[in-house]
VOBA-1610 file (N, C-alpha, C; in pm, whole numbers, padded with zeros to 5 digits, always signed):
BEGIN
Unk-01801+00767+05512Unk-01657+00696+05517Unk-01644+00742+05367Unk-01523+00861+05363Unk-01432+00881+05184Unk-01350+00792+05162Unk-01379+00762+05037Unk-01300+00630+04970Unk-01171+00746+04903Unk-01020+00712+04896Unk-00968+00818+04862Unk-00944+00772+04713Unk-00926+00809+04625Unk-00867+00799+04484Unk-00789+00693+04457Unk-00771+00641+04363Unk-00660+00486+04313Unk-00576+00602+04252Unk-00447+00571+04320Unk-00342+00647+04268Unk-00271+00591+04135Unk-00265+00688+04059Unk-00228+00653+03900Unk-00114+00523+03953Unk-00084+00445+03794Unk-00005+00356+03792Unk+00110+00398+03730Unk+00245+00365+03746Unk+00386+00444+03681Unk+00347+00314+03602Unk+00451+00391+03459Unk+00448+00361+03338Unk+00508+00215+03345Unk+00498+00067+03284Unk+00563+00017+03295Unk+00728-00026+03238Unk+00698+00099+03146Unk+00839+00101+03052Unk+00941+00157+03156Unk+00912+00317+03129Unk+01026+00390+03189Unk+00990+00402+03338Unk+00903+00366+03428Unk+00847+00365+03544Unk+00887+00500+03622Unk+00862+00638+03539Unk+00875+00759+03591Unk+00731+00822+03602Unk+00637+00848+03505Unk+00546+00907+03494Unk+00435+00815+03479Unk+00300+00854+03511Unk+00221+00791+03501Unk+00175+00709+03356Unk+00127+00613+03383Unk+00093+00545+03264Unk-00085+00543+03229Unk-00089+00618+03112Unk-00197+00647+03028Unk-00258+00583+02936Unk-00177+00452+02865Unk-00207+00449+02740Unk-00206+00253+02735Unk-00266+00205+02695Unk-00267+00061+02680Unk-00185-00003+02568Unk-00060-00048+02562Unk-00025-00092+02495Unk+00010-00239+02478Unk-00046-00353+02377Unk-00030-00489+02410Unk-00057-00521+02548Unk+00022-00562+02618Unk+00008-00633+02744Unk+00048-00536+02889Unk+00064-00406+02821Unk+00135-00279+02914Unk+00043-00223+02955Unk+00041-00116+03002Unk+00010+00053+03072Unk+00173+00132+03035Unk+00126+00203+02914Unk+00275+00326+02913Unk+00268+00415+02903Unk+00341+00523+02951Unk+00308+00679+02900Unk+00304+00732+02762Unk+00296+00842+02749Unk+00283+00897+02635Unk+00417+00906+02548Unk+00553+00926+02600Unk+00666+00879+02534Unk+00679+00740+02508Unk+00670+00678+02583Unk+00713+00516+02585Unk+00586+00484+02487Unk+00490+00495+02432Unk+00414+00435+02327Unk+00474+00494+02230Unk+00524+00661+02184Unk+00542+00703+02071Unk+00667+00629+02043Unk+00756+00595+02143Unk+00878+00548+02101Unk+00878+00392+02065Unk+00774+00341+02127Unk+00761+00200+02068Unk+00733+00196+01876Unk+00611+00284+01898Unk+00618+00246+01700Unk+00686+00312+01644Unk+00776+00427+01676Unk+00890+00465+01621Unk+01013+00356+01603Unk+01010+00276+01720Unk+01162+00215+01718Unk+01096+00053+01634Unk+00972+00023+01617Unk+00928-00113+01538Unk+00944-00029+01397Unk+00894+00074+01351Unk+00925+00096+01212Unk+01084+00124+01189Unk+01154+00206+01268Unk+01309+00178+01226Unk+01366+00053+01234Unk+01336+00010+01267Unk+01398-00156+01304Unk+01363-00195+01184Unk+01236-00165+01115Unk+01214-00257+00972Unk+01280-00181+00894Unk+01333-00047+00891Unk+01400+00001+00802Unk+01534-00018+00789Unk+01558-00065+00918Unk+01728-00096+00916Unk+01727-00249+00869Unk+01663-00311+00893Unk+01648-00430+00780Unk+01651-00411+00656Unk+01585-00348+00553Unk+01564-00331+00460Unk+01718-00270+00385Unk+01754-00205+00550Unk+01878-00152+00446Unk+01987-00235+00422Unk+01955-00330+00510Unk+02107-00441+00507Unk+02055-00506+00363Unk+01922-00572+00341Unk+01897-00632+00243Unk+01937-00547+00107Unk+01904-00451+00091Unk+01962-00351-00028Unk+02090-00294-00031Unk+02131-00320+00056Unk+02251-00249+00048Unk+02356-00316-00059Unk+02421-00232-00157Unk+02510-00317-00214Unk+02680-00292-00226Unk+02705-00158-00138Unk+02868-00156-00130Unk+02855-00128+00035Unk+02986-00128+00093Unk+02973-00047+00221Unk+03046+00113+00194Unk+03034+00146+00104Unk+03049+00277+00111Unk+02937+00376+00139Unk+02937+00477+00210Unk+02812+00498+00225Unk+02772+00573+00114Unk+02620+00597+00077Unk+02571+00659-00026Unk+02436+00713+00006Unk+02416+00807-00059Unk+02240+00853-00024Unk+02186+00756-00073Unk+02067+00735+00059Unk+01952+00648+00080Unk+01816+00733+00062Unk+01777+00707-00104Unk+01666+00763-00142Unk+01538+00688-00146Unk+01423+00704-00053Unk+01319+00619-00036Unk+01196+00685-00099Unk+01127+00628-00150Unk+00983+00684-00209Unk+00894+00606-00147Unk+00783+00701-00057Unk+00705+00629-00031Unk+00545+00704-00047Unk+00439+00624-00048Unk+00300+00635-00116Unk+00242+00708+00034Unk+00141+00854-00037Unk+00106+00932+00057Unk-00088+00917+00061Unk-00162+00853+00120Unk-00297+00846+00070Unk-00356+00972+00182Unk-00286+01030+00278Unk-00350+01144+00387Unk-00439+01065+00484Unk-00421+00905+00481Unk-00436+00812+00605Unk-00366+00796+00704Unk-00425+00773+00790Unk-00324+00755+00906Unk-00216+00685+00884Unk-00232+00556+00800Unk-00079+00465+00810Unk+00034+00555+00734Unk+00034+00611+00644Unk+00102+00670+00548Unk+00140+00840+00611Unk+00063+00876+00714Unk+00104+00993+00729Unk+00195+00961+00857Unk+00171+00880+00903Unk+00261+00806+01005Unk+00362+00772+00952Unk+00392+00696+00895Unk+00528+00637+00805Unk+00571+00815+00769Unk+00576+00864+00725Unk+00619+00979+00686Unk+00664+01094+00779Unk+00594+01066+00899Unk+00665+01145+01044Unk+00769+01047+01082Unk+00762+00935+01055Unk+00884+00871+01115Unk+00992+00852+01030Unk+00971+00911+00908Unk+01073+00908+00807Unk+01156+01009+00789Unk+01055+01118+00855Unk+01120+01282+00880Unk+01213+01254+01010Unk+01198+01202+01117Unk+01239+01167+01235Unk+01377+01084+01191Unk+01341+01035+01142Unk+01468+00924+01068Unk+01588+00973+00996Unk+01542+01039+00908Unk+01609+01135+00804Unk+01709+01244+00898Unk+01626+01315+00983Unk+01708+01413+01091Unk+01762+01351+01159Unk+01798+01216+01242Unk+01853+01135+01272Unk+01978+01129+01217Unk+01988+01081+01098Unk+02084+01016+01004Unk+02151+01107+00959Unk+02105+01238+00972Unk+02139+01388+00931Unk+02259+01421+01002Unk+02233+01398+01154Unk+02324+01440+01271Unk+02430+01363+01310Unk+02491+01221+01214Unk+02560+01161+01212Unk+02653+01164+01083Unk+02742+01250+01151Unk+02873+01277+01014Unk+02899+01161+00961Unk+02910+01011+01023Unk+02964+00893+00949Unk+02828+00861+00863Unk+02729+00869+00853Unk+02593+00791+00797Unk+02600+00863+00681Unk+02501+00792+00569Unk+02489+00831+00440Unk+02375+00903+00449Unk+02348+01015+00398Unk+02237+01078+00427Unk+02088+01043+00386Unk+02003+01028+00373Unk+01853+00987+00378Unk+01735+01089+00308Unk+01708+01030+00168Unk+01591+01138+00115Unk+01476+01082+00112Unk+01393+01177+00134Unk+01251+01122+00145Unk+01174+01164+00035Unk+01129+01119-00034Unk+01026+01146-00162Unk+00893+01079-00129Unk+00769+01184-00115Unk+00618+01096-00085Unk+00523+01144-00181Unk+00422+01079-00259Unk+00386+01090-00368Unk+00232+01076-00340Unk+00171+01204-00320Unk+00018+01125-00370Unk-00073+01120-00484Unk-00136+01035-00510Unk-00226+00985-00608Unk-00341+01005-00598Unk-00383+01134-00704Unk-00503+01160-00676Unk-00585+01107-00784Unk-00672+01051-00699Unk-00790+00923-00788Unk-00916+01043-00795Unk-00914+01141-00827Unk-01037+01245-00831Unk-01070+01216-00989Unk-01132+01172-01017Unk-01197+01174-01187Unk-01256+01278-01189Unk-01307+01382-01132Unk-01440+01457-01183Unk-01322+01564-01251Unk-01219+01572-01196Unk-01162+01705-01281Unk-00979+01649-01322Unk-00952+01747-01390Unk-00852+01688-01491Unk-00711+01716-01402Unk-00593+01629-01433Unk-00490+01638-01369Unk-00419+01795-01354Unk-00450+01836-01458Unk-00358+01969-01507Unk-00454+02071-01402Unk-00523+02104-01339Unk-00616+02168-01230Unk-00525+02147-01107Unk-00472+02235-01075Unk-00378+02272-00972Unk-00409+02285-00795Unk-00552+02371-00798Unk-00634+02404-00693Unk-00750+02288-00629Unk-00680+02140-00640Unk-00750+02069-00573Unk-00769+02048-00470Unk-00841+01997-00385Unk-00872+01950-00267Unk-00731+01880-00211Unk-00659+01759-00319Unk-00571+01717-00267Unk-00432+01804-00277Unk-00444+01882-00327Unk-00303+01973-00400Unk-00318+02079-00238Unk-00452+02128-00217Unk-00449+02229-00090Unk-00362+02140+00030Unk-00405+02002+00076Unk-00397+01933+00182Unk-00277+01895+00163Unk-00193+01882+00041Unk-00043+01836+00048Unk+00037+01962+00067Unk-00035+02122+00055Unk+00027+02226+00072Unk+00081+02221+00219Unk-00010+02154+00318Unk-00031+02186+00453Unk+00088+02087+00491Unk+00107+02005+00384Unk+00199+01840+00464Unk+00340+01917+00398Unk+00337+02003+00341Unk+00515+02056+00280Unk+00549+02150+00410Unk+00450+02204+00448Unk+00472+02334+00555Unk+00536+02256+00698Unk+00433+02149+00707Unk+00508+02071+00813Unk+00645+01945+00802Unk+00634+01928+00698Unk+00788+01825+00629Unk+00853+01935+00543Unk+00888+02045+00586Unk+00986+02091+00504Unk+01121+02001+00428Unk+01172+01944+00482Unk+01301+01878+00429Unk+01255+01770+00328Unk+01135+01725+00349Unk+01063+01600+00291Unk+01026+01659+00139Unk+01050+01562+00020Unk+00972+01627-00112Unk+00835+01585-00133Unk+00773+01640-00142Unk+00625+01603-00186Unk+00571+01657-00319Unk+00482+01567-00370Unk+00441+01563-00500Unk+00326+01491-00491Unk+00207+01550-00607Unk+00101+01549-00600Unk+00099+01459-00814Unk+00023+01361-00814Unk+00041+01275-00944Unk-00114+01236-00951Unk-00148+01276-01072Unk-00312+01228-01093Unk-00303+01112-01161Unk-00407+01019-01142Unk-00434+00910-01150Unk-00420+00883-01320Unk-00453+00976-01396Unk-00428+00970-01553Unk-00271+00927-01598Unk-00186+00978-01483Unk-00043+00905-01510Unk-00017+00773-01525Unk-00125+00678-01509Unk-00091+00553-01540Unk-00120+00493-01675Unk-00173+00571-01754Unk-00130+00555-01900Unk-00041+00580-01977Unk+00087+00633-01873Unk+00204+00654-01938Unk+00281+00553-01928Unk+00235+00458-01822Unk+00329+00379-01777Unk+00327+00256-01889Unk+00455+00180-01902Unk+00466+00067-01993Unk+00453-00061-01904Unk+00428-00045-01800Unk+00435-00173-01702Unk+00328-00262-01719Unk+00223-00198-01752Unk+00102-00252-01775Unk+00089-00294-01947Unk+00029-00388-01963Unk-00022-00459-02098Unk-00134-00382-02137Unk-00152-00278-02226Unk-00267-00237-02246Unk-00363-00293-02326Unk-00316-00406-02406Unk-00385-00437-02546Unk-00415-00562-02447Unk-00381-00607-02361Unk-00474-00686-02258Unk-00605-00659-02195Unk-00616-00515-02214Unk-00728-00449-02104Unk-00824-00435-02205Unk-00940-00382-02169Unk-01046-00358-02284Unk-01016-00199-02348Unk-01015-00163-02463Unk-00994-00082-02544Unk-01033+00032-02458Unk-00938+00172-02495Unk-00980+00280-02381Unk-01028+00374-02475Unk-01138+00400-02459Unk-01197+00528-02553Unk-01239+00640-02468Unk-01201+00733-02586Unk-01277+00887-02533Unk-01152+00999-02619Unk-01153+01082-02552Unk-01078+01235-02610Unk-00978+01256-02558Unk-00964+01238-02407Unk-00882+01264-02372Unk-00871+01168-02224Unk-00721+01194-02147Unk-00692+01047-02089Unk-00758+01063-01979Unk-00831+01137-01925Unk-00920+01129-01841Unk-01038+01086-01865Unk-01106+01097-01953Unk-01218+01028-02031Unk-01218+00868-02050Unk-01085+00867-02094Unk-01053+00742-02123Unk-01040+00651-02001Unk-00972+00710-01896Unk-00956+00605-01746Unk-01117+00596-01691Unk-01181+00744-01704Unk-01325+00722-01655Unk-01400+00603-01722Unk-01436+00615-01882Unk-01491+00505-01929Unk-01435+00372-01913Unk-01326+00351-01836Unk-01252+00221-01815Unk-01315+00185-01698Unk-01320+00261-01583Unk-01376+00235-01443Unk-01506+00211-01460Unk-01599+00292-01546Unk-01750+00276-01539Unk-01846+00118-01584Unk-01701+00085-01676Unk-01716-00064-01743Unk-01695-00155-01683Unk-01623-00129-01570Unk-01580-00231-01492Unk-01695-00317-01425Unk-01718-00456-01387Unk-01807-00474-01354Unk-01886-00493-01221Unk-01796-00444-01130Unk-01809-00430-00987Unk-01744-00307-00891Unk-01810-00312-00788Unk-01735-00228-00670Unk-01594-00268-00628Unk-01613-00392-00626Unk-01483-00459-00596Unk-01359-00483-00725Unk-01440-00477-00815Unk-01347-00467-00978Unk-01291-00320-00956Unk-01357-00250-00928Unk-01294-00070-00910Unk-01201-00071-00834Unk-01199-00101-00721Unk-01117-00133-00568Unk-00976-00198-00610Unk-01027-00278-00662Unk-00885-00375-00691Unk-00806-00290-00788Unk-00864-00262-00926Unk-00760-00195-01000Unk-00714-00068-00986Unk-00798+00002-00908Unk-00771+00154-00859Unk-00606+00134-00825Unk-00634+00006-00700Unk-00474+00015-00611Unk-00382-00047-00702Unk-00436-00115-00809Unk-00295-00149-00890Unk-00280-00046-00965Unk-00314+00088-01027Unk-00286+00136-01080Unk-00205+00256-01001Unk-00240+00266-00859Unk-00169+00343-00755Unk-00005+00295-00749Unk-00040+00115-00736Unk+00103+00079-00708Unk+00168+00095-00813Unk+00133+00083-00940Unk+00195+00077-01055Unk+00257+00225-01106Unk+00207+00319-01066Unk+00264+00484-01076Unk+00351+00477-00992Unk+00330+00439-00868Unk+00471+00461-00766Unk+00548+00373-00770Unk+00538+00256-00828Unk+00671+00207-00883Unk+00777+00253-00988Unk+00687+00287-01099Unk+00741+00327-01201Unk+00839+00482-01130Unk+00776+00575-01073Unk+00797+00681-00966Unk+00884+00653-00922Unk+00931+00544-00842Unk+01046+00504-00730Unk+01148+00457-00856Unk+01145+00404-00972Unk+01248+00354-01054Unk+01273+00533-01137Unk+01188+00603-01168Unk+01260+00710-01261Unk+01330+00787-01148Unk+01304+00813-01023Unk+01362+00920-00924Unk+01494+00867-00872Unk+01565+00736-00928Unk+01632+00630-00874Unk+01655+00628-00699Unk+01511+00598-00683Unk+01498+00526-00530Unk+01581+00423-00502Unk+01590+00386-00386Unk+01645+00271-00332Unk+01543+00141-00338Unk+01414+00212-00282Unk+01316+00117-00223Unk+01178+00182-00240Unk+01077+00122-00253Unk+00931+00184-00248Unk+00838+00168-00104Unk+00848+00226-00052Unk+00747+00210+00141Unk+00632+00229+00102Unk+00556+00138+00131Unk+00439+00114+00178Unk+00388+00129+00339Unk+00250+00228+00371Unk+00266+00233+00478Unk+00154+00105+00556Unk+00103+00011+00484Unk+00021-00093+00553Unk+00079-00159+00722Unk+00001-00170+00767Unk-00009-00199+00896Unk-00026-00330+00870Unk-00019-00409+01035Unk-00026-00587+01077Unk-00181-00597+00964Unk-00288-00490+01028Unk-00401-00498+01042Unk-00451-00496+00907Unk-00396-00392+00803Unk-00437-00381+00663Unk-00349-00487+00592Unk-00246-00547+00674Unk-00173-00666+00533Unk-00304-00746+00566Unk-00342-00781+00664Unk-00398-00896+00710Unk-00522-00890+00633Unk-00604-00776+00593Unk-00732-00739+00529Unk-00644-00781+00362Unk-00540-00707+00360Unk-00508-00721+00211Unk-00466-00882+00166Unk-00428-00979+00227Unk-00380-01076+00234Unk-00511-01182+00202Unk-00662-01173+00266Unk-00757-01230+00243Unk-00822-01181+00150Unk-00803-01050+00127Unk-00867-01030-00024Unk-00831-01044-00128Unk-00688-01082-00156Unk-00602-01079-00256Unk-00650-01304-00277Unk-00664-01360-00192Unk-00712-01464-00189Unk-00897-01461-00249Unk-00971-01367-00172Unk-01059-01402-00235Unk-01107-01349-00407Unk-01011-01271-00438Unk-00983-01202-00561Unk-00937-01295-00675Unk-00876-01417-00626Unk-00846-01495-00713Unk-00686-01514-00727Unk-00573-01437-00627Unk-00472-01435-00638Unk-00404-01497-00530Unk-00438-01590-00484Unk-00391-01703-00383Unk-00264-01690-00400Unk-00231-01747-00562Unk-00099-01805-00565Unk-00010-01674-00591Unk-00064-01559-00581Unk+00065-01439-00539Unk+00074-01353-00403Unk-00026-01405-00379Unk+00031-01333-00187Unk+00128-01307-00165Unk+00242-01377-00167Unk+00357-01371-00117Unk+00444-01228-00162Unk+00374-01205-00327Unk+00431-01099-00402Unk+00370-00989-00344Unk+00259-00993-00312Unk+00170-00863-00278Unk+00200-00808-00188Unk+00229-00896-00030Unk+00179-00871+00084Unk+00331-00867+00143Unk+00424-00917+00117Unk+00575-00956+00185Unk+00673-00863+00169Unk+00749-00832+00203Unk+00895-00731+00171Unk+00996-00818+00086Unk+01045-00725+00034Unk+01106-00779-00058Unk+01157-00726-00222Unk+01216-00798-00329Unk+01234-00721-00433Unk+01075-00827-00536Unk+01046-00722-00603Unk+00909-00742-00692Unk+00924-00719-00836Unk+00859-00807-00922Unk+00921-00827-01036Unk+00845-00741-01149Unk+00915-00677-01220Unk+00834-00539-01292Unk+00870-00595-01444Unk+00798-00589-01523Unk+00791-00668-01631Unk+00782-00536-01741Unk+00846-00449-01842Unk+00776-00408-01942Unk+00747-00419-02090Unk+00615-00362-02109Unk+00571-00413-02272Unk+00586-00318-02400Unk+00620-00337-02498Unk+00607-00287-02611Unk+00475-00191-02626Unk+00436-00062-02672Unk+00314-00027-02642Unk+00290+00000-02804Unk+00385-00052-02888Unk+00316-00008-03035Unk+00234-00106-03116Unk+00130-00084-03163Unk-00016-00133-03209Unk+00066-00287-03294Unk+00200-00283-03368Unk+00223-00412-03423Unk+00290-00520-03344Unk+00325-00457-03230Unk+00394-00576-03142Unk+00354-00548-02999Unk+00216-00516-02961Unk+00181-00492-02884Unk+00159-00603-02774Unk+00230-00579-02635Unk+00169-00700-02541Unk+00275-00799-02544Unk+00429-00743-02578Unk+00562-00811-02617Unk+00583-00748-02488Unk+00681-00876-02395Unk+00737-00798-02328Unk+00880-00799-02364Unk+00942-00652-02327Unk+01058-00593-02399Unk+01142-00598-02283Unk+01148-00608-02144Unk+01245-00595-02049Unk+01174-00670-01914Unk+01276-00683-01821Unk+01207-00759-01680Unk+01329-00707-01598Unk+01285-00689-01483Unk+01335-00631-01372Unk+01320-00627-01238Unk+01363-00629-01134Unk+01322-00641-00977Unk+01330-00505-00913Unk+01262-00472-00813Unk+01273-00358-00728Unk+01226-00366-00614Unk+01279-00338-00501Unk+01236-00396-00347Unk+01112-00275-00281Unk+01028-00385-00263Unk+00923-00310-00203Unk+00888-00336-00066Unk+00886-00276+00029Unk+00880-00290+00180Unk+00760-00229+00241Unk+00721-00291+00352Unk+00603-00220+00444Unk+00649-00208+00592Unk+00710-00113+00601Unk+00800-00086+00740Unk+00716-00067+00857Unk+00584-00074+00876Unk+00492-00060+00949Unk+00417-00217+01004Unk+00432-00301+00933Unk+00394-00436+00936Unk+00406-00509+01074Unk+00458-00425+01154Unk+00461-00489+01323Unk+00384-00420+01378Unk+00299-00313+01365Unk+00220-00196+01419Unk+00052-00209+01369Unk-00038-00260+01457Unk-00169-00287+01504Unk-00226-00114+01429Unk-00327-00124+01359Unk-00422-00015+01337Unk-00460+00072+01447Unk-00505+00000+01534Unk-00519+00078+01670Unk-00428+00138+01745Unk-00297+00108+01718Unk-00198+00139+01770Unk-00148+00313+01709Unk-00152+00264+01547Unk-00122+00351+01499Unk-00236+00491+01527Unk-00344+00439+01540Unk-00431+00569+01551Unk-00413+00676+01716Unk-00347+00563+01775Unk-00317+00629+01905Unk-00218+00709+01913Unk-00156+00667+01816Unk+00021+00725+01774Unk+00009+00863+01725Unk-00122+00845+01595Unk-00118+01011+01535Unk-00191+01059+01658Unk-00283+01043+01734Unk-00375+01141+01845Unk-00224+01178+01954Unk-00183+01113+01991Unk-00055+01140+02063Unk+00081+01274+01989Unk+00068+01270+01860Unk+00141+01328+01796Unk+00101+01452+01752Unk+00093+01582+01789Unk+00068+01686+01761Unk+00032+01725+01592Unk+00151+01735+01556Unk+00176+01751+01387Unk+00077+01661+01318Unk+00093+01542+01354Unk-00013+01455+01270Unk-00131+01462+01264Unk-00189+01482+01409Unk-00333+01515+01418Unk-00391+01593+01396Unk-00302+01722+01328Unk-00361+01814+01275Unk-00405+01829+01156Unk-00323+01690+01042Unk-00285+01661+00973Unk-00400+01584+00879Unk-00413+01468+00981Unk-00458+01327+00912Unk-00604+01365+00939Unk-00677+01294+00845Unk-00840+01317+00833Unk-00878+01174+00879Unk-00960+01216+01008Unk-01031+01122+01111Unk-01135+01117+01104Unk-01217+01157+01003Unk-01376+01164+01011Unk-01421+01075+00996Unk-01547+01019+00980Unk-01619+00927+00962Unk-01548+00798+00819Unk-01541+00673+00821Unk-01512+00658+00689Unk-01609+00577+00618Unk-01574+00633+00507Unk-01682+00618+00406Unk-01764+00465+00420Unk-01695+00373+00449Unk-01742+00213+00509Unk-01862+00224+00553Unk-01816+00299+00712Unk-01890+00299+00835Unk-02045+00328+00812Unk-02116+00421+00688Unk-02215+00455+00670Unk-02292+00382+00561Unk-02253+00277+00521Unk-02283+00154+00390Unk-02400+00142+00455Unk-02533+00104+00368Unk-02617+00052+00475Unk-02632-00055+00353Unk-02587-00101+00238Unk-02631-00263+00162Unk-02471-00298+00132Unk-02422-00442+00159Unk-02306-00489+00149Unk-02277-00479-00006Unk-02341-00453-00090Unk-02318-00446-00243Unk-02262-00289-00272Unk-02197-00218-00176Unk-02224-00064-00194Unk-02016-00109-00156Unk-02028-00262-00095Unk-01890-00259+00004Unk-01775-00359-00141Unk-01634-00308-00130Unk-01570-00393-00226Unk-01529-00499-00100Unk-01469-00618-00203Unk-01415-00711-00100Unk-01306-00681+00024Unk-01208-00616-00051Unk-01095-00508+00053Unk-01143-00480+00152Unk-01261-00399+00120Unk-01331-00321+00202Unk-01400-00422+00343Unk-01470-00484+00286Unk-01493-00604+00404Unk-01407-00656+00474Unk-01304-00701+00414Unk-01207-00748+00531Unk-01126-00654+00593Unk-01106-00512+00540Unk-01072-00439+00653Unk-01110-00378+00761Unk-01295-00374+00726Unk-01356-00345+00833Unk-01381-00490+00912Unk-01380-00642+00899Unk-01398-00746+00969Unk-01240-00739+01085Unk-01120-00733+00990Unk-00996-00731+01093Unk-00995-00591+01190Unk-01068-00475+01173Unk-01048-00390+01255Unk-01149-00415+01373Unk-01240-00476+01352Unk-01287-00498+01487Unk-01261-00621+01524Unk-01208-00684+01505Unk-01116-00831+01567Unk-00982-00800+01625Unk-00915-00677+01553Unk-00780-00661+01609Unk-00785-00637+01782Unk-00873-00593+01841Unk-00863-00525+01968Unk-00846-00696+02051Unk-00997-00804+02055Unk-01003-00940+02142Unk-00881-01007+02057Unk-00866-01021+01918Unk-00786-01165+01852Unk-00711-01079+01786Unk-00603-00985+01857Unk-00433-00944+01791Unk-00432-01025+01732Unk-00402-01170+01815Unk-00313-01321+01761Unk-00325-01328+01677Unk-00507-01347+01597Unk-00506-01415+01498Unk-00476-01351+01391Unk-00511-01169+01403Unk-00407-01073+01266Unk-00296-01117+01217Unk-00212-01118+01399Unk-00079-01108+01349Unk-00037-01275+01313Unk-00110-01350+01303Unk-00109-01509+01264Unk-00119-01473+01087Unk-00224-01443+01046Unk-00230-01445+00902Unk-00130-01363+00843Unk-00054-01246+00935Unk+00062-01220+00832Unk+00148-01259+00810Unk+00212-01331+00972Unk+00294-01397+00961Unk+00295-01543+00882Unk+00192-01612+00852Unk+00153-01690+00811Unk+00226-01677+00639Unk+00194-01583+00541Unk+00184-01520+00451Unk+00320-01472+00449Unk+00377-01425+00534Unk+00556-01411+00520Unk+00617-01564+00522Unk+00558-01662+00529Unk+00670-01783+00518Unk+00651-01852+00399Unk+00553-01772+00310Unk+00514-01891+00192Unk+00618-01809+00128Unk+00656-01927+00057Unk+00785-01949-00086Unk+00730-01846-00162Unk+00790-01780-00247Unk+00735-01699-00417Unk+00837-01817-00518Unk+00735-01862-00519Unk+00763-01982-00641Unk+00706-01898-00772Unk+00863-01868-00844Unk+00817-01792-00997Unk+00799-01889-01092Unk+00736-01893-01166Unk+00685-01954-01296Unk+00746-01919-01402Unk+00841-01777-01428Unk+00901-01719-01556Unk+00760-01652-01638Unk+00625-01667-01595Unk+00540-01578-01685Unk+00482-01499-01559Unk+00467-01355-01595Unk+00391-01256-01522Unk+00265-01209-01600Unk+00163-01176-01482Unk+00036-01118-01516Unk+00130-01008-01603Unk-00013-00949-01683Unk+00039-00831-01784Unk-00016-00734-01724Unk-00105-00718-01579Unk-00191-00639-01504Unk-00072-00602-01356Unk-00114-00693-01290Unk-00084-00680-01157Unk+00063-00746-01144Unk+00163-00793-01224Unk+00266-00828-01248Unk+00323-00925-01157Unk+00208-01004-01104Unk+00260-01132-00994Unk+00252-01237-01080Unk+00356-01320-01041Unk+00365-01436-01132Unk+00248-01550-01132Unk+00258-01593-01283Unk+00140-01679-01319Unk+00126-01827-01244Unk-00005-01900-01213Unk+00020-02051-01152Unk+00075-02106-01290Unk+00177-02180-01255Unk+00277-02316-01402Unk+00120-02361-01388Unk+00036-02463-01289Unk-00055-02528-01325Unk-00197-02442-01401Unk-00207-02352-01434Unk-00303-02284-01507Unk-00385-02228-01392Unk-00423-02098-01459Unk-00515-02026-01380Unk-00668-02108-01369Unk-00657-02188-01445Unk-00828-02230-01437Unk-00867-02283-01308Unk-00793-02328-01232Unk-00802-02400-01110Unk-00871-02311-01030Unk-00794-02148-01037Unk-00931-02122-00944Unk-01017-02031-00995Unk-01097-02117-01108Unk-01219-02081-01136Unk-01362-02168-01078Unk-01255-02250-01001Unk-01358-02373-00921Unk-01432-02430-00982Unk-01513-02509-00964Unk-01586-02638-01013Unk-01674-02590-01134Unk-01702-02448-01118Unk-01797-02407-01240Unk-01698-02412-01347Unk-01576-02342-01341Unk-01482-02314-01463Unk-01509-02212-01483Unk-01454-02182-01618Unk-01450-02054-01699Unk-01589-02056-01810Unk-01662-01972-01861Unk-01718-01996-01917Unk-01660-01961-02093Unk-01674-02055-02157Unk-01635-02049-02294Unk-01682-01968-02355Unk-01800-01900-02350Unk-01877-01833-02407Unk-01811-01673-02394Unk-01728-01651-02313Unk-01733-01495-02234Unk-01578-01496-02337Unk-01578-01424-02469Unk-01487-01392-02548Unk-01369-01296-02525Unk-01461-01210-02430Unk-01360-01097-02394Unk-01233-01144-02304Unk-01269-01172-02209Unk-01205-01303-02075Unk-01097-01360-02203Unk-01148-01494-02259Unk-01068-01583-02344Unk-00916-01529-02403Unk-00976-01369-02496Unk-00872-01318-02519Unk-00776-01221-02426Unk-00793-01274-02301Unk-00650-01203-02180Unk-00619-01321-02125Unk-00667-01489-02141Unk-00592-01564-02058Unk-00492-01599-02112Unk-00381-01631-02057Unk-00229-01662-02069Unk-00175-01542-02029Unk-00211-01381-02049Unk-00156-01251-02043Unk-00202-01234-01879Unk-00353-01242-01869Unk-00349-01184-01765Unk-00408-01300-01618Unk-00363-01273-01483Unk-00412-01406-01381Unk-00567-01415-01386Unk-00587-01538-01296Unk-00729-01514-01282Unk-00793-01382-01183Unk-00737-01361-01096Unk-00770-01239-01052Unk-00822-01117-01086Unk-00679-01048-01189Unk-00704-00979-01310Unk-00834-00971-01389Unk-00838-01114-01450Unk-00939-01166-01559Unk-01093-01104-01490Unk-01107-01178-01395Unk-01239-01140-01286Unk-01235-01015-01299Unk-01126-00910-01255Unk-01179-00765-01230Unk-01216-00699-01303Unk-01149-00750-01452Unk-01155-00650-01547Unk-01298-00693-01639Unk-01369-00817-01653Unk-01422-00873-01737Unk-01547-00946-01688Unk-01521-00968-01522Unk-01601-01031-01426Unk-01616-01171-01433
//
């Protein structure tokens, strides 16, 4: 007796075509899956627009976003391009301008080189998104920013910016320190670029999963007090410092700039499916084996990479736990102390960062760390001095 094939179930949302993809507690078709992710991100864009709007008059909306060439930032670029096109079709709406910046972190070649792998890949993005401004900035650009108090860091040695930056990373105490400082440098570059380009907001492509990983990584790195500033939507404090030798480290200006995570309600595995279902993205996004998948020793992993791997593994069966981490962090109050870290810009703990050192306390013989105390948070002191 022949058993007939089970008929494919219709999409739980549109009821029109076969459901081929799992979405939370539903099975949906390709169009409904893509539409779900688009709607989640656009809803967050609408919320941030209400937050930052200063007048009722239509005005140009200029958004700056980081582009790492990964799934999250590429997907955010795709949604922003669709959002820009939709707003352009509405005559009554203000225009949307999008600037995406990739920070080239390759320290093996100078930033003046134009034929780098990052530049070549960015050229492909320009072909796919002709209506979005795309730029590539080398990591050495961070040495020009005034939002970092360079006098609180070890002396930069070298004949060129590339050598100075290379020596700085070579002298950091661990893989975790290098990953932490690199992330902060990229954030400073993007924040300064957003201000210089008169952008309304800085957007990051972090998903629910990556925000959960960042939350616990910040706590593990000694910045638990600063979690609301690092992972939540809203204004971020920016301090500018005097760079002259006689007044090095003196704060000369303070302002706030909005930082938002429009993809904070989308899971990493949902985004992977979204990229796979969007041909223009699938051709661009590098979906090869992650560098952390081949790691043999945990000594080669940073704390942030460990957290990323953990939440990626538990996201499927325990998605509620991942969401709760982000939602709980979102409920934390931003208690400002009036003093900010001269490296990460997060507020310093009023009670003193010494309690983050634990029962062992700080090493009084560590003169380099002592010199930074009071200007750097505990997390930055540990990342820079060990």
